N, C-alpha and C positions, 0 to 999 in steps of 0.2 A: 426295150427302144431306148438308144442313147439319149440321155438328157443333155442338151447344148447349153452353152451359156447365154445364147440369144433366147431360148426358151425361159431360162430363168430370169433374164431381165424383163422380158415380156409379162411373165406372170407377176414379178415384183411392182411393174408399172400398173398393172390392171387391180392388184389389190392391197399394194402398200405393205405387204408382208415381208419379213426378213429373208435374206438370200438362202440360208440355210433351209428355213421353212418352205420356201419355194421349191427349192429342189427336192426335198423329201415328198411334197405334195404331188409333183409330177412324177416322182419315181412310183409313188403308190398309185397313181392314175395311169402308169404305163404310158406317159407323154400325152396324155389326152388334156388339152389345154383347159378345156370348159369343166371337165371333171375335176381338174386340180383346182381352179378357182371355186367351185361348188365346195370341195374339201375344206378349202381354207376358210371359206364364209362359215361353215359349220363349225369347225373347230374354234375359229375366232370367237362365234357367238357364245360358244360354250365357255370360253375363256372370260368372256364379258360377263357372263352369269356369274361366274365364280368371284369376280370383283365387286359384285353389288353390295357385299356387306362392308367394304372397305369405306374409310372416313375419307372423303373428299373435301379437305378443308382449304384448299389453295384455290386457284382461279383468277377471275378477273370481273370486273362490274363494267357495264357497257350502257351508256346514254345516247338514245336517238330522239332528236327533236324535229318537229316538222318545219318547214320553211316559214310559216307565219308565228312561230312560237307559242301556238295555243295547244299543241299536243306533244307529249314527250312519253318514251317508254325507258325504264331503267330495269335491267336484268342482270341477275348473278348467275354465272355458270362457273361450276367447280372442277377441278382436277385434284389428283392427290400430290403434286409436286409443283413448285414454281416454275421447275425446267419445262414441264408440258405446258403450264399456263402461257409461257413466253413462245411458245412454238406456233409456227404459222398456220399449221392445220387446225389447232385448237382456237387461235384468233379468227380464221376464216369461218369455222363453224359458228362462233358466238356471234360474229356479225351477221351471218344468215338468219341465226334465231331472232336477234334483235330487229331485223327487217322483217321478219314474219310477223313478229308482234304488232309493229307499226302498221303492215298492211292488213292484216286480218283482225286484229283487235279480240283475241281471244278472251273468254269469260274468266278462265282459270288455267292452272297449270296442266291439268288433264286435257282440257282441250287443246291446248298449245302443243303437247306431246303428240297428238293425233294429227296434226297438221303437217302438210308436206314442208320439208326443209326449205324448198324454193320451189318457183312456179313450174320449174321443169324437171324438179326431182321426182323419182318414182317412188321414194320412201319417206315415210313420215320421221318427225324430229326424234321421236322414241327409238325408232331403228337406226337412225343416223347417229344418234349417240351410242347405240351399243356397237355399231360398226366402228366408230372411232376409238371406242374403249378397247376393242378387239386388236385395231391396227396400232395404238400407241402403246397400249400394255397397261393403262391407268383407268380408273373408273372415271366417267365424264358424267356430269350430272347437272341438268338445268334445274337450279335450286328454285328460283323465285323471280318474279318480275311484277312491276305497277305500271299501269298507264295512267298518266296525268291529263287531265283536261282543265285548261286554265280558266280561272274568273278574271284573272289580269293578264300577265305575260310570264311566260316559262324562262327561267334562266338556269344554268347548270354550272356545276365545277367537278372537275376530276382529279383527284390527288393520285397521280400516276394510274394504275388501272385497279387499284384496290379499294378504293373509296369514291363513290359517286354520289352526288347530291343534286336534287331537282327543286327548285323553289318556284311558287307561284305568287307573283308580287303585283298589285295593281299600282300603277304609275311609277315614278322612278325610271331610271335609265338602266342600260345594259351593265354599267359598273356596279351600280348599287346591287342588281341582282347577282352578280359574281361574287360581289362581297359578301353578301349575306349567305350565299351558296358556300363559300369558303369558309365563312364562320362556322356554319352547320357541320362542315367537314371535321373542323378541328375541335369544336367544343361539345358535340353529342347532346344537343338539347333533346328532352323527351317530346316537347310539342311546342307550339308557337306561343301560347299564353297561359295563365293560371286557369282559366276556366276549362282548358282542355285536360287538365290533370284528373285521371281517375280518382273519384272520392276514395276507393279503397288504398290507394297510394298514400293520400294525405292521412288516413286513419291509421295505417302502418307505422308512417313516420311520427304522427303523435303519440301512438301507443310505446314506440322506443323511447321518445323524449321523456314522457311521465315516468317510464320505468329508471330511466337514468338519474332523474331527478329525485327519486322516492327517498333515497337515503340522506338528502341534502338538509333535512331538519328544517327546511324553509316552509312559512305558511303555504296553504293550498292555494291562496288567489296569487301570491306570488310565483309558485310554481306554473300555475295556469299561464299567467303573463309572459314568463320565461318560454315555455312551450310554444305559445301563439307566435313568440318573436322567432324562435328557431324555425317554426314552419314557414313563416314569411320568407326567411333567409333561403331555406329549401326551395322554395318555389321560384325565386329568382334565379336560383344555381340551375334549375332544370328545365325553365322555359327560355326559349330563344329570346323573347323580348326583354326578359329581365337579365340577360347575361351581359357583361360587359364586352363591347366589341373588340374583336382580337387585334384589330390594326389601331385601335385607340381606346384602351381600357378605361379613361377616363370618362366615356359616355357609354350608354347602354346600347343595345341593338335598337331598342324601341326609339331612344332619342335619334340615332342615325336614320331610322325608317321616317320618323315624323318631319324630321329637317327637309325630307325628299317630298313630304306630303303624300306618301306612299303606304301601302297596307300589305302585310304578309298575310295570305290566305293558307297556305298550306307548304309543307316539304316533306320531301322522303330523302332518307339518307339510308344507303346500302355500303357495308363493308363486307370484305370477302371473308367468309368463314365465321362471322359472327354469330354465337349460339349453337355452333357445331362442336361437340367433344372431340378434342383433338387427341390422338394417341401419341405419348411422348416415347420416342425412340431414341435409343443410344447407338448413334451412327458406328462408332468405333466398334462396339460389341457385335454390331451386325455384319462389319467386315470381317472381323475375326471368325465369326461363326461361319461366313462363306470360305474363308480360307480353310478352315478345319475339314469342311467337306469335300474340299477340292484334293 
């Protein structure tokens, strides 16, 4: 059966596959459109499985907040390259996932992946992710999300699409919440205050400081005082309230918040790709390798 341009066009619109892939699928299916669709879906899913081991360290962070600013979701969805992360299909998928989290409040990532992508979608998020992987040719991964329920009022800040912060602040206004969220984005505090720093983190820092001072020939009591001083400095550096405010380093975030008679309860900061081991590639060498193959 002759494969026409109109048939190729229809198959492309139905599957999103490339022109040559569509023509090949139609040829193998002897012009049977549904058989060609099924063939592309099968081969596409196989390609998606092959990409499962790839490192998806690019992507975007999305924040969605309820109208009353009492509930918010923050989600990170990864791709392999910025190019794909900036594409409309990827952004539409990410937005649908954020909406599903807000609507269904899944308990964890596994539950989220089992949910339908949209209310009218016949496939769940896991299969939709695989289908998008097959269509785009890059691994798409719904990496993590968090649901925040406010004790005070939620505010947020997005630095482009790569860093997102949600803060829960009691009292204060929208400007304060945005300023604190912006500060968190820029300064990366570990937690709100000193009481939230894990004891093992403090113990590790103390051990390092004591080891550094061991050869100083100073008396033990002096070394102990020096170590305590360095730990206090460390705690100010890693806690939100102890840090100098980015817009006015002459005051701490704690002083800023106190001026507004406000209280920071909690914050969440997501940055695309943090904690993912990224493969370093020599792009020029990759191009030359492709040239040699051709």
